C-alpha positions in Angstrom: 114.2 29.3 -62.6 111.6 29.1 -65.5 113.9 28.8 -68.9 110.3 28.2 -71.0 110.7 29.9 -74.0 107.0 31.7 -73.9 106.3 31.3 -70.2 103.2 32.2 -70.1 101.5 30.0 -73.0 98.3 27.9 -72.6 98.2 29.6 -69.5 93.9 29.6 -69.0 91.9 32.5 -68.7 92.1 34.0 -64.9 94.9 32.7 -63.9 96.9 35.2 -61.3 99.5 35.4 -63.6 97.7 36.6 -66.6 95.5 39.0 -64.0 98.8 40.5 -63.1 99.9 40.8 -67.3 96.4 42.5 -67.7 96.9 44.9 -65.5 100.2 45.8 -67.1 98.3 46.5 -70.1 95.8 48.6 -68.4 98.7 50.8 -66.8 99.9 51.4 -70.2 96.9 52.2 -71.5 96.4 54.6 -68.2 99.5 56.4 -69.0 98.9 56.6 -72.4 95.7 58.3 -71.5 97.4 60.7 -69.3 99.7 61.6 -71.4 97.6 62.8 -73.7 95.0 64.8 -71.8 96.1 68.2 -70.7 95.0 68.5 -67.1 94.4 72.8 -67.3 91.6 71.6 -70.2 90.2 68.2 -69.0 91.0 67.6 -65.1 87.9 65.7 -64.7 89.3 63.0 -66.9 92.8 62.9 -65.9 91.6 63.1 -62.4 89.4 60.0 -63.0 92.6 58.2 -65.2 94.9 59.2 -62.3 92.4 57.3 -59.7 92.2 54.3 -61.9 96.0 54.5 -62.1 96.4 54.7 -58.5 94.6 51.3 -58.2 97.7 49.9 -58.7 98.0 49.8 -55.6 96.1 46.4 -55.3 98.4 44.7 -57.7 101.3 45.6 -55.3 98.8 44.0 -52.0 98.1 40.8 -54.4 102.2 40.4 -55.0 102.7 41.4 -51.2 100.6 39.5 -49.7 99.7 36.4 -51.8 102.8 35.7 -54.3 105.3 36.7 -52.3 105.0 34.6 -49.3 104.1 31.5 -51.8 107.8 32.6 -53.3 108.7 32.5 -49.4 108.0 29.1 -48.9 110.3 27.8 -52.0 113.3 29.6 -50.6 113.1 32.5 -52.8 113.0 35.8 -50.1 114.2 38.5 -52.6 110.9 39.5 -54.4 109.7 40.0 -50.6 113.1 42.3 -49.7 113.6 44.3 -53.0 110.2 44.7 -55.1 108.3 45.4 -51.7 110.5 48.1 -51.2 110.2 49.3 -54.6 106.7 49.0 -54.1 106.7 51.9 -51.4 109.3 54.0 -53.4 106.4 53.8 -56.2 103.6 54.6 -53.4 105.3 57.9 -52.7 105.9 59.1 -56.2 101.8 58.7 -56.7 101.4 60.4 -53.1 103.3 63.3 -54.1 101.5 63.3 -57.6 97.9 63.2 -55.5 99.5 65.9 -53.4 100.3 68.2 -56.9 97.0 67.3 -57.9 94.9 68.7 -54.8 97.0 72.0 -55.1 96.6 72.6 -58.4 100.3 72.9 -59.0 100.1 71.9 -62.3 103.3 72.3 -63.4 105.3 70.1 -61.4 103.0 67.1 -62.4 104.3 66.3 -65.7 107.6 65.9 -64.8 106.1 63.6 -61.4 104.0 62.0 -64.4 107.2 60.6 -65.9 109.5 59.7 -63.5 105.7 57.1 -61.9 106.0 56.1 -65.5 109.8 54.9 -66.1 109.4 53.9 -61.8 106.7 51.3 -63.2 107.1 50.5 -66.8 110.7 49.1 -64.9 108.4 47.4 -62.5 106.0 45.9 -64.8 109.8 45.0 -66.8 110.8 43.2 -64.4 107.5 41.1 -63.0 107.3 40.1 -66.9 110.9 39.1 -67.3 112.1 37.5 -64.6 109.1 37.4 -61.5 105.9 35.9 -63.2 108.3 33.3 -65.4 109.9 32.0 -62.4 107.2 32.0 -60.3 105.6 30.0 -63.2 108.4 27.6 -62.6 108.1 27.0 -58.8 104.5 27.2 -57.6 101.9 24.3 -58.3 98.8 24.2 -59.7 97.2 23.8 -56.4 98.9 27.0 -55.2 98.1 29.3 -58.1 94.3 27.9 -57.0 94.6 28.9 -53.5 96.0 32.5 -54.2 93.5 33.0 -56.6 90.8 32.6 -53.4 93.0 35.0 -51.5 93.2 37.2 -55.0 89.7 37.9 -54.4 89.7 38.6 -51.3 92.1 42.3 -52.3 90.6 42.5 -55.6 92.0 43.8 -58.9 92.4 47.3 -61.0 90.0 45.9 -62.9 86.1 47.6 -62.5 84.6 43.8 -62.8 86.7 40.7 -61.3 88.5 38.5 -64.1 87.3 35.4 -65.5 86.9 32.7 -62.4 90.3 30.4 -62.0 89.8 27.3 -61.9 86.6 27.3 -63.8 83.4 28.3 -62.7 82.1 24.7 -61.7 85.7 24.2 -59.8 85.4 27.6 -57.5 85.1 27.9 -54.0 85.1 31.0 -52.5 87.5 32.0 -50.2 85.5 32.1 -47.1 83.4 28.6 -47.8 87.0 26.9 -48.5 87.6 24.0 -46.0 91.3 22.9 -47.2 94.0 22.1 -44.7 96.8 24.1 -46.2 100.2 23.2 -45.3 101.9 25.3 -42.7 105.2 26.3 -40.2 104.0 25.7 -37.5 101.6 22.6 -35.6 98.0 22.9 -34.8 98.4 21.5 -32.0 96.4 23.1 -29.2 95.0 25.6 -31.8 92.0 26.9 -32.9 91.5 28.4 -36.6 89.7 31.3 -36.5 88.1 33.1 -40.1 92.0 33.0 -40.8 94.7 31.9 -38.7 95.3 29.3 -36.1 95.7 30.7 -32.1 96.2 29.1 -28.6 94.2 30.3 -26.3 97.5 31.7 -24.3 97.9 33.7 -27.6 94.6 34.7 -27.9 95.1 36.6 -24.6 97.8 37.5 -25.2 96.2 40.0 -28.1 93.3 40.6 -25.9 96.0 42.3 -23.2 98.1 43.9 -25.1 95.8 45.5 -27.2 95.4 49.5 -26.7 91.9 49.7 -26.2 89.1 48.4 -23.9 86.9 45.7 -25.2 83.5 44.8 -24.2 81.1 41.8 -25.1 77.8 42.2 -24.2 75.9 38.5 -25.9 72.7 38.7 -27.3 70.9 37.8 -24.5 72.3 41.4 -23.1 74.9 39.8 -20.5 78.6 40.6 -20.4 80.6 37.9 -21.4 83.9 39.0 -21.8 86.0 41.7 -21.3 89.7 42.6 -22.1 92.4 43.0 -19.0 94.6 45.7 -19.8 97.1 47.0 -17.8 96.1 50.6 -18.6 92.1 50.2 -19.3 90.3 53.5 -20.1 87.4 52.4 -17.5 88.1 49.8 -14.8 86.4 46.6 -14.9 86.3 43.8 -12.3 85.3 40.1 -12.7 81.9 40.4 -10.5 80.8 42.1 -14.3 80.7 38.8 -16.4 77.0 37.6 -16.2 75.6 40.7 -15.4 72.9 42.8 -17.4 74.6 45.4 -19.5 72.2 48.0 -18.4 73.4 47.4 -14.9 76.6 48.2 -15.7 76.7 51.8 -16.7 76.0 55.3 -14.6 71.8 55.9 -14.5 72.4 58.9 -16.8 74.1 57.0 -20.2 71.8 53.5 -19.3 68.9 54.9 -21.6 71.7 55.3 -24.0 72.6 52.4 -24.1 69.7 50.7 -24.4 68.7 52.3 -27.4 72.0 50.9 -29.0 70.6 47.8 -27.8 67.0 48.5 -29.3 68.4 49.3 -32.7 70.9 46.9 -33.0 68.6 44.3 -32.4 66.2 45.1 -34.6 68.9 45.9 -37.9 68.3 49.3 -37.8 71.9 50.2 -36.8 75.4 48.7 -36.9 77.5 50.8 -35.2 77.2 53.9 -32.3 80.3 56.2 -31.0 81.1 59.1 -28.5 84.2 60.8 -27.7 84.2 62.3 -24.4 87.1 63.6 -21.7 87.6 61.8 -19.1 90.0 62.5 -16.4 92.3 64.4 -18.6 92.2 61.7 -21.2 89.7 62.1 -24.8 88.3 59.2 -25.0 86.6 57.5 -27.8 84.2 55.0 -27.4 82.6 52.7 -29.8 79.3 50.2 -30.4 79.5 47.3 -32.7 76.7 45.2 -33.7 77.4 41.6 -33.7 76.3 39.4 -36.5 76.3 35.6 -37.8 76.3 34.7 -41.3 72.6 34.6 -41.3 72.0 38.6 -40.5 71.1 36.8 -36.8 72.7 39.5 -33.8 74.5 38.4 -31.7 75.4 40.8 -29.5 77.7 44.0 -29.1 81.3 45.1 -29.0 82.0 47.8 -26.4 85.3 49.5 -27.9 87.1 52.7 -25.7 90.4 53.8 -26.1 92.7 57.0 -25.1 92.9 58.8 -28.5 94.7 61.9 -26.4 97.8 61.6 -28.2 96.4 60.3 -31.5 94.6 63.7 -32.0 97.9 65.0 -32.0 100.3 63.7 -34.6 101.0 64.9 -37.6 102.4 64.6 -41.1 104.1 61.2 -41.4 106.5 59.5 -39.0 108.5 56.8 -40.6 111.3 56.2 -38.7 111.9 54.8 -35.3 113.3 57.4 -32.9 113.8 55.1 -30.2 117.5 56.2 -27.8 
């Protein structure tokens, strides 16, 4: 573990660790402002300040999805298990305060805010005394550079991004990063997608077990793919592959389908959605325009899902109820 007296000395601007520390400074200043603002006298100021504090979710998400996986690679797994659980506790505290603010039950907010302050203060102390110094001792410069690229996809608590790291002339946007990373599995027979690697069998499994019907129509209006799940809402057969999409819908709805294609191709629309009653099910149908990096139309994805049971959900369910 890291033992340097000042582990943060000489870190370059924009380094992920410095950004975490700068966010901690911001958190402390936001609490100072919240405690100085009487919600009954200036609700808007209090509400806006609290909303900014809620951006701590990005601080948590970067740790959980960026920092923790790197630490796991070097054998330190306790942050993933213990600190993540503490993040979830703080999320619940934030959720509770937000509900009190929405219900305008002001008398409960101050004590809840003190609890949240204590929880975040403890978390920041653990970060600054143990987590981040140890991470600096474990991770390489290349690790931190890779991490910063992923951090950008999640975002920060600040209204403007922090200083680029590494320096601007070295910086590579995550979408342009072609570097091969060390992975704990073989890449044989796998294809690289936007993020991650899958075999053809794994791709087929994903489409087969997704609880939605998916049909892909290419830029020439021909059906080139559908997923063959066990419980499709609308039946499909192999004969549809290669068929013009206008022949795949009943006459009463084909005009709407053609209108969607027209608007998608013209770039005037990107989505369309419908919901219908069908054989005792409440079905949600959505169309999404597919475009390449230059914005050129490459087809449309149709997704249909039975959301009958989803519509009945209320409250929270956080525990398994298997028998």
